[in-house]
C-alpha positions in Angstrom: 150.6 61.6 -69.0 153.1 64.4 -68.3 154.4 65.2 -64.8 152.8 68.2 -63.0 155.5 70.6 -62.1 155.6 73.1 -59.2 158.2 75.5 -60.5 159.5 77.1 -63.7 162.9 78.3 -64.8 163.6 82.0 -64.6 163.4 84.2 -67.7 160.4 82.7 -69.4 158.5 85.5 -71.1 154.7 85.0 -70.5 153.5 88.0 -72.5 152.8 91.7 -72.2 151.5 93.1 -68.9 148.3 94.1 -70.7 147.6 90.4 -71.2 146.0 90.7 -67.7 143.5 93.4 -66.9 144.4 95.5 -63.9 142.7 93.9 -60.9 142.2 90.5 -62.7 143.9 87.1 -62.8 145.0 84.9 -65.6 145.9 81.2 -65.9 149.2 80.1 -67.4 150.1 76.5 -68.5 153.7 76.0 -69.5 154.7 72.8 -71.3 158.3 71.9 -70.6 160.5 68.8 -71.2 160.1 67.7 -67.6 156.3 68.1 -67.6 153.5 70.7 -67.4 153.3 73.7 -65.0 150.0 75.2 -64.0 150.0 78.7 -62.4 148.2 82.0 -62.4 149.0 85.6 -62.0 147.1 88.5 -60.4 147.8 92.0 -61.7 147.7 95.0 -59.4 148.8 98.1 -61.4 152.3 97.5 -62.8 152.9 94.5 -60.5 151.9 90.8 -60.7 151.8 88.2 -58.0 152.1 84.6 -59.2 151.0 81.3 -57.6 151.1 77.6 -58.4 147.5 76.7 -59.3 146.9 74.2 -56.4 144.9 74.8 -53.3 146.7 73.7 -50.1 143.5 72.2 -48.8 143.0 69.3 -51.2 145.5 69.9 -54.0 142.9 70.8 -56.6 143.3 73.7 -59.0 141.7 76.8 -57.5 139.4 77.9 -60.4 136.7 75.8 -61.9 136.2 78.3 -64.7 139.1 79.7 -66.8 140.8 82.7 -65.0 138.1 82.8 -62.2 140.6 83.1 -59.3 139.3 86.2 -57.6 136.4 87.1 -55.4 133.6 89.3 -56.9 135.3 92.5 -55.6 138.7 91.3 -56.9 140.1 91.8 -53.3 141.1 88.2 -52.6 142.0 84.9 -54.3 139.2 82.3 -53.8 139.2 78.6 -54.2 136.1 77.8 -56.1 135.8 74.3 -54.6 135.6 74.9 -50.9 135.7 78.7 -50.6 139.1 79.2 -49.1 140.2 82.8 -49.2 143.8 83.9 -49.8 145.5 87.3 -49.7 146.8 88.4 -53.1 150.0 89.9 -51.7 151.4 86.7 -50.1 149.0 83.9 -50.8 148.2 83.3 -47.1 144.8 81.6 -46.4 142.7 83.8 -44.1 139.4 82.0 -44.3 138.1 78.5 -45.1 139.3 75.0 -44.6 143.0 75.7 -44.9 143.3 78.9 -42.7 147.0 79.5 -41.9 148.3 77.6 -44.9 149.5 79.5 -48.0 149.6 79.1 -51.8 152.9 78.1 -53.3 154.5 81.3 -54.7 155.4 81.4 -58.4 158.0 84.1 -58.7 157.1 86.6 -61.5 158.4 90.0 -62.4 157.5 92.8 -64.9 160.3 94.1 -67.1 159.9 96.5 -70.0 156.1 96.1 -70.0 156.2 92.2 -70.1 155.7 89.5 -67.5 158.6 87.1 -66.9 159.2 84.2 -64.6 161.8 85.1 -61.9 
């Protein structure tokens, strides 16, 4: 079994920005020599916010269904296991069992219409 990583090197091209619909989220799994990284990105216009796919409450991945990271109105990130709510902008938990904790950031940037790790 491969080690579960919590960071990625900078400069990895994840794909075109249009890979994620505006106001939606997408899961990414990167296989590297040291192990496997699980993260997700949320798109807001021409920007993306990235987070490690692990809830600070119990360490579980946030989504039980592929790419289902957001609330129904796409306004917040929601853990599908225990309902914790996180702000998209900074990953801070504002409701649920881990209020005051935050998701681990996964630095991403958009360059020339594509998403890259930063």
